[in-house]
Each structure stands twice: as structure tokens, then as C-alpha cells.
C-alpha positions as CSV (number, residue, x, y, z in Angstrom):
1,X,-6.8,-33.7,-19.6
2,X,-10.4,-32.8,-18.9
3,X,-12.4,-30.5,-21.1
4,X,-12.4,-27.8,-18.3
5,X,-8.6,-28.0,-17.9
6,X,-8.2,-27.8,-21.7
7,X,-10.4,-24.7,-21.9
8,X,-8.4,-23.0,-19.1
9,X,-5.1,-23.9,-20.7
10,X,-6.2,-22.5,-24.0
11,X,-7.4,-19.3,-22.4
12,X,-4.2,-18.9,-20.4
13,X,-2.1,-19.3,-23.6
14,X,-4.3,-16.7,-25.4
15,X,-4.2,-14.2,-22.5
16,X,-0.4,-14.4,-21.9
17,X,0.3,-11.0,-23.4
18,X,-2.4,-9.5,-21.2
19,X,-0.9,-11.2,-18.1
20,X,2.5,-9.8,-19.0
21,X,1.1,-6.3,-19.2
22,X,-0.6,-6.7,-15.8
23,X,2.7,-8.0,-14.3
24,X,4.6,-5.0,-15.5
25,X,2.1,-2.6,-13.9
26,X,2.2,-4.7,-10.7
27,X,6.0,-4.5,-10.6
28,X,6.0,-0.7,-10.9
29,X,3.3,-0.3,-8.3
30,X,5.2,-2.7,-6.0
31,X,8.3,-0.6,-6.3
32,X,6.4,2.5,-5.3
33,X,5.0,0.7,-2.2
34,X,8.4,-0.8,-1.3
35,X,10.1,2.6,-1.7
36,X,7.5,4.1,0.8
37,X,8.3,1.4,3.4
38,X,12.0,2.1,3.1
39,X,11.6,5.9,3.1
40,X,9.5,5.8,6.2
41,X,11.9,3.4,7.9
42,X,9.2,1.0,8.9
43,X,10.2,-1.2,11.9
44,X,8.4,-3.7,14.2
45,X,7.6,-0.8,16.6
46,X,5.1,0.5,13.9
47,X,3.0,-2.6,14.2
48,X,1.8,-2.1,17.8
49,X,-1.9,-1.5,18.2
50,X,-2.9,1.9,19.7
51,X,-5.4,2.2,22.5
52,X,-7.2,4.9,24.5
53,X,-7.3,8.2,22.7
54,X,-4.5,7.3,20.3
55,X,-2.4,10.4,20.7
56,X,1.0,10.0,19.0
57,X,0.2,6.6,17.6
58,X,3.4,6.1,15.6
59,X,2.1,3.2,13.5
60,X,-1.0,5.1,12.5
61,X,0.7,8.3,11.7
62,X,3.4,6.6,9.6
63,X,0.8,4.5,7.8
64,X,-1.1,7.7,6.9
65,X,2.0,9.4,5.6
66,X,2.7,6.4,3.4
67,X,-0.8,6.3,2.0
68,X,-0.5,10.0,1.2
69,X,2.7,9.4,-0.8
70,X,1.6,6.2,-2.5
71,X,-1.8,7.6,-3.6
72,X,-0.7,11.1,-4.6
73,X,-2.0,13.3,-1.8
74,X,-0.7,15.8,0.7
75,X,-2.2,14.0,3.7
76,X,-4.3,10.9,4.5
77,X,-6.7,9.5,7.0
78,X,-6.4,5.8,7.4
79,X,-8.5,4.5,10.3
80,X,-10.2,1.5,11.7
81,X,-13.0,3.8,12.7
82,X,-13.8,4.1,9.0
83,X,-16.1,1.1,8.5
84,X,-16.2,0.9,4.7
85,X,-15.6,2.8,1.5
86,X,-19.2,4.1,1.7
87,X,-18.4,5.4,5.3
88,X,-15.2,7.1,4.1
89,X,-17.1,8.8,1.2
90,X,-20.0,9.7,3.5
91,X,-17.5,11.5,5.8
92,X,-16.1,13.4,2.9
93,X,-19.6,14.5,1.7
94,X,-21.0,15.5,5.1
95,X,-17.7,17.3,6.1
96,X,-17.5,19.4,3.0
97,X,-21.1,20.1,1.9
98,X,-23.7,22.4,3.5
99,X,-27.2,23.5,2.7
100,X,-27.6,24.9,-0.8
101,X,-24.2,23.6,-2.0
102,X,-24.4,21.7,-5.3
103,X,-23.1,18.1,-5.6
104,X,-22.7,16.6,-9.0
105,X,-22.3,12.9,-9.7
106,X,-20.4,13.0,-13.0
107,X,-21.1,9.5,-14.3
108,X,-24.6,8.5,-13.5
109,X,-25.9,7.1,-10.2
110,X,-23.4,5.9,-7.6
111,X,-23.6,2.6,-5.6
112,X,-26.9,2.0,-3.9
113,X,-25.4,2.5,-0.5
114,X,-23.9,5.8,-1.4
115,X,-27.0,6.9,-3.2
116,X,-28.9,6.5,0.1
117,X,-26.3,8.7,1.8
118,X,-27.1,11.4,-0.8
119,X,-30.8,11.1,-1.3
120,X,-32.1,9.0,1.7
121,X,-34.4,10.4,4.4
122,X,-31.4,11.3,6.5
123,X,-29.1,12.1,3.6
124,X,-27.6,15.2,2.1
125,X,-30.6,16.3,0.1
126,X,-32.7,16.1,3.2
127,X,-30.3,18.7,4.8
128,X,-30.6,21.1,1.9
129,X,-27.7,20.0,-0.4
130,X,-28.7,20.2,-4.1
131,X,-27.9,17.1,-6.2
132,X,-27.5,16.5,-9.9
133,X,-26.6,13.2,-11.7
134,X,-25.1,13.5,-15.1
135,X,-26.4,10.5,-17.1
136,X,-23.8,8.2,-18.7
137,X,-23.3,8.4,-22.5
138,X,-24.7,5.7,-24.8
139,X,-21.5,3.7,-24.7
140,X,-21.4,3.6,-20.9
141,X,-18.7,6.3,-20.5
142,X,-18.8,9.8,-19.1
143,X,-20.9,12.3,-21.0
144,X,-18.5,15.3,-21.0
145,X,-20.9,17.6,-23.0
146,X,-23.6,17.3,-20.4
147,X,-21.0,17.6,-17.6
148,X,-19.7,20.9,-19.0
149,X,-23.3,22.2,-19.0
150,X,-23.7,21.3,-15.3
151,X,-20.3,22.7,-14.4
152,X,-21.5,26.2,-15.5
153,X,-23.4,26.2,-12.2
154,X,-20.1,26.1,-10.3
155,X,-20.8,23.1,-8.1
156,X,-19.2,22.7,-4.7
157,X,-18.2,19.1,-5.4
158,X,-18.1,16.7,-8.3
159,X,-18.2,13.0,-7.4
160,X,-16.5,10.4,-9.6
161,X,-17.1,6.6,-9.1
162,X,-14.1,4.9,-10.7
163,X,-15.5,1.4,-10.8
164,X,-18.5,0.3,-12.8
165,X,-19.8,-1.3,-9.6
166,X,-22.9,-3.4,-10.1
167,X,-24.0,-1.7,-13.3
168,X,-24.1,-3.6,-16.6
169,X,-24.6,-0.4,-18.5
170,X,-21.7,1.8,-17.5
171,X,-17.9,1.3,-17.9
172,X,-15.2,1.5,-15.4
173,X,-13.2,4.7,-15.7
174,X,-9.6,4.4,-16.8
175,X,-7.1,6.8,-15.3
176,X,-6.9,8.6,-18.6
177,X,-10.7,9.2,-18.5
178,X,-10.5,10.3,-14.8
179,X,-7.7,12.8,-15.8
180,X,-9.9,14.1,-18.6
181,X,-12.9,14.7,-16.3
182,X,-10.7,16.4,-13.7
183,X,-9.3,18.7,-16.3
184,X,-12.8,19.5,-17.5
185,X,-13.9,20.3,-14.0
186,X,-10.9,22.5,-13.1
187,X,-10.9,24.4,-16.4
188,X,-14.6,25.3,-16.0
189,X,-14.9,25.6,-12.2
190,X,-11.5,25.7,-10.5
191,X,-12.9,25.9,-7.0
192,X,-14.9,22.8,-7.3
193,X,-13.7,19.9,-5.2
194,X,-13.2,16.6,-7.1
195,X,-13.9,13.5,-4.9
196,X,-13.1,10.1,-6.4
197,X,-14.5,6.8,-5.1
198,X,-11.5,4.6,-5.7
199,X,-13.0,1.3,-4.5
200,X,-11.8,-1.7,-6.5
201,X,-9.5,0.5,-8.6
202,X,-6.3,0.8,-6.4
203,X,-3.1,-0.5,-8.0
204,X,-4.9,-1.6,-11.2
205,X,-3.0,1.1,-13.2
206,X,0.2,2.9,-12.4
207,X,-1.4,6.2,-11.4
208,X,-4.0,6.9,-8.8
209,X,-6.6,9.7,-8.9
210,X,-4.4,11.8,-6.6
211,X,-1.7,11.8,-9.2
212,X,-4.2,13.1,-11.7
213,X,-5.3,16.1,-9.7
214,X,-8.2,14.7,-7.6
215,X,-8.7,16.8,-4.5
216,X,-9.8,13.8,-2.5
217,X,-9.7,10.0,-3.0
218,X,-11.5,7.5,-0.7
219,X,-11.8,3.8,-0.4
220,X,-11.9,0.7,1.8
221,X,-9.0,-1.3,3.3
222,X,-10.9,-4.6,2.9
223,X,-10.7,-4.2,-0.9
224,X,-7.6,-3.7,-3.0
225,X,-5.2,-1.7,-0.6
226,X,-5.6,-4.2,2.3
227,X,-4.2,-7.0,0.2
228,X,-6.8,-9.4,1.6
229,X,-5.3,-9.1,5.0
230,X,-6.7,-5.9,6.6
231,X,-9.5,-6.8,9.0
232,X,-11.3,-3.5,8.3
233,X,-10.9,0.2,7.9
234,X,-11.0,2.9,5.2
235,X,-8.9,5.7,3.9
236,X,-9.2,9.3,2.6
237,X,-6.2,10.8,0.7
238,X,-5.9,14.3,-0.7
239,X,-5.4,18.0,0.0
240,X,-4.3,18.6,3.6
241,X,-7.0,21.1,4.6
242,X,-9.7,18.9,3.2
243,X,-8.4,15.7,4.9
244,X,-8.4,17.7,8.2
245,X,-12.0,18.7,7.7
246,X,-13.0,15.1,7.1
247,X,-11.1,14.0,10.2
248,X,-13.0,16.7,12.2
249,X,-16.3,15.2,11.0
250,X,-15.2,11.6,11.7
251,X,-13.9,12.3,15.2
252,X,-14.6,15.8,16.6
253,X,-13.9,19.4,15.5
254,X,-10.6,20.6,16.8
255,X,-9.4,17.1,17.5
256,X,-9.5,15.6,14.1
257,X,-6.4,13.6,13.1
258,X,-4.7,14.0,16.5
259,X,-6.6,11.1,18.1
260,X,-8.0,7.8,17.1
261,X,-6.4,4.6,18.3
262,X,-5.5,2.0,15.6
263,X,-7.1,-0.7,17.9
264,X,-6.3,-3.8,15.8
265,X,-2.9,-5.3,14.9
266,X,-1.4,-2.8,12.5
267,X,1.0,-5.5,11.2
268,X,-1.7,-7.0,9.0
269,X,-2.5,-3.5,7.6
270,X,1.1,-2.8,6.7
271,X,1.6,-6.3,5.4
272,X,-1.6,-6.0,3.3
273,X,-0.4,-2.8,1.8
274,X,2.9,-4.3,1.0
275,X,1.2,-7.3,-0.8
276,X,-1.5,-5.3,-2.4
277,X,0.1,-4.5,-5.8
278,X,0.8,-8.3,-6.3
279,X,-2.6,-9.4,-5.0
280,X,-4.4,-6.9,-7.2
281,X,-2.3,-8.2,-10.2
282,X,-3.3,-11.8,-9.4
283,X,-7.0,-10.8,-9.1
284,X,-6.8,-9.1,-12.5
285,X,-5.3,-12.1,-14.1
286,X,-8.0,-14.3,-12.5
287,X,-10.7,-11.9,-14.0
288,X,-9.0,-12.0,-17.4
289,X,-8.8,-15.8,-17.3
290,X,-12.5,-16.1,-16.3
291,X,-13.5,-13.6,-19.0
292,X,-11.6,-15.6,-21.7
293,X,-13.0,-18.9,-20.6
294,X,-16.6,-17.8,-20.3
295,X,-16.4,-15.7,-23.5
296,X,-15.2,-18.9,-25.2
297,X,-18.3,-20.7,-23.9
298,X,-20.5,-18.1,-25.5
299,X,-21.5,-16.1,-22.4
300,X,-21.6,-12.3,-22.4
301,X,-18.7,-10.8,-20.4
302,X,-17.6,-7.3,-19.7
303,X,-14.8,-6.3,-20.0
304,X,-13.6,-8.9,-22.5
305,X,-10.3,-10.6,-21.7
306,X,-8.3,-8.4,-24.0
307,X,-9.7,-5.0,-23.0
308,X,-8.0,-2.5,-20.8
309,X,-9.2,-2.6,-17.1
310,X,-9.6,0.1,-14.5
311,X,-10.8,-2.1,-11.7
312,X,-10.9,-5.8,-10.6
313,X,-14.7,-6.2,-11.3
314,X,-15.7,-8.8,-14.0
315,X,-19.3,-8.9,-15.2
316,X,-20.8,-12.2,-16.5
317,X,-24.3,-12.3,-17.9
318,X,-25.9,-15.7,-17.5
319,X,-29.0,-16.7,-19.6
320,X,-31.4,-17.7,-16.7
321,X,-31.9,-17.7,-13.0
322,X,-31.2,-21.5,-13.0
323,X,-27.8,-20.9,-14.7
324,X,-27.0,-18.2,-12.2
325,X,-27.8,-20.5,-9.2
326,X,-25.8,-23.3,-10.7
327,X,-22.8,-21.0,-11.3
328,X,-23.0,-19.6,-7.7
329,X,-23.3,-23.1,-6.2
330,X,-20.2,-24.4,-8.1
331,X,-18.2,-21.3,-7.0
332,X,-19.1,-22.1,-3.4
333,X,-18.4,-25.8,-3.8
334,X,-14.8,-25.2,-4.8
335,X,-14.1,-22.4,-2.3
336,X,-11.7,-23.0,0.6
337,X,-14.3,-21.9,3.3
338,X,-17.9,-23.2,3.6
339,X,-17.5,-25.4,0.5
340,X,-19.6,-28.0,2.3
341,X,-22.6,-25.6,2.8
């Protein structure tokens, strides 16, 4: 046995209790998804691609009803016309915010792409929306004391980014932390809309932000909920009236959810959703294993292999540019596609 194989075997043995915990969550999420398929009586007729205006697209309408139930909302918008998670979130922001409204990012600065949507030259602030970022606490978590102070201004919307994203400083929000922030918002400013960026977090825990009281949750189909099979698309789940406003912004006022052809093969979107709880569980186990092995080699990792996780992101800090380049080259060399490049 090589040294590498030995390191991996040792890490797998050490992480077995964590793997078992992940598998238990995956099983319960899989049951919720399977129940949705059965309750909606999904059949081959649901997999046909819609064209034209997309009126009465059975596959699309059923898929949206399933997403609403699975992710804890009253209604959902699941569309190929939503290009990415950032696009889905942008539609929510532009649909629901107008000049002089206050938007609060509750846990520091969001992803670079979404930050440009908010503060860029054609962004929300350029159109008169006021914007406040509540800095993260020293330990990388949400600073509830500062958030409470900002909530006294009764913002129109509070934005929560579930994943740590590309930040080495902040932590991923657990569902318990998301629930605590939502409670703080609703107790202080009940009319404030809570929008959660759910990218990389779907099916990692048993509950989703919609189950915790979020008004809107948005994400990308090419991440967790697409199960690695969805060719594109995004989703918005939440309160029915808010989802309809987002649909009006995406398509046209007064038409909203009534139109929008599915365009591509819906079978892969349905199949990806069915596989997603298992695929996410496997991704989590891969991240745990990588964390355990690299931590054992003395590298800084976050989260550590035995820590609770709220998303599938794994941070590894390498000591130099040369180490980083070597690491990336080895990942590519052992990948199934473009390994020769």
C-alpha cells in the first residue's frame, strides 16, 4: 500500500462516525424528495420539453410545486431562464426593492458577483436603494448585536448568504444560526423580508431556510439541487405573493409565472433533483475526507473534518503560490475530463 493510500485509509477510518451522520441526513432528505415525486404522481409526460410561450407546461408547473414543498415555501419559480444563483437573487432584489428602501446584508459582504448587483454602476444603490453591510463577528459568525441595531431602521429586506463562499474569515451559517437570525429580524421588524442565498447549502442539513421562516430562498440548479445533471437554471422558493413579483420581474408584469417554456430536457432536472440528496451527501463525505487527510499533513483547513457543516465548501490554505499551482495541476491530472491538458 502506498503512503497516499495509507493516509486516505486512516482518514476514512477516523471519519467513519461523521460519514454515518451525513448518511443519516441524506437518507431523511432522500425520503422527503421521494415523497414529493410520489405525491405529485410524476410520470414520463412530465419530462417533455416545453416550447413557445410555455403556457400550461405540465412538467415545469409540477416541478415548481415540488420545489415549493421540498424547500418549505408556498410557491416556487424554477426556470431555465434563470441563468445562475446570482441571477435568481438579482431578480428577487430588483423585483422587491425600490428607491429609498433599505437593504441589509446580515453577515458581511456577499459574493463578488452579487455585490456588483447591489453596488455596481447599474446596481441597486445607483437606483436609490440604501444599503448596509453588518460586519461579521470576530469568530466569523453573524454579529447579532450589530444586526439588532440596524434592524431598528426597519429595513425592507435582510439578505443572508448561507455559504461562506470564497471568504477565509467568515463561517458558513448552520440552519440553527439561520433560524436565530430570522427570529431576530421578525421580532424586531416583522414586515422585513428575509431573503436567503442558499447556494451550496441545499440538502446539507435536514431543514431548509423556508422551513425556518425565510420569506424567500434562491439558488442555482447547477449546484446542489441539480444533482450534477441539470444543464442550467435557477430557483426561487417562498411566499406566494413574493414569488409572483419575482416572476413578473423575470418575465413581464401580468404574465409572470403563466409563461416560460422549459426548453431543455426536463428529465435531467427531475432526475438531478431525485439524486441530489445522495450526491450532496457524497460531496460532503469527499470534503470531510479531504479535510482529514490535508489536516493530517499539517495544512490549515476549514471546516475541520469533525466540525458540523452547512454547505459543501471546503477551504484549504496552502503555504505558497507554488504549492497552490502544484495542487491544482494534480487535481486536473486525475480528473476524468481534460486530464491531459
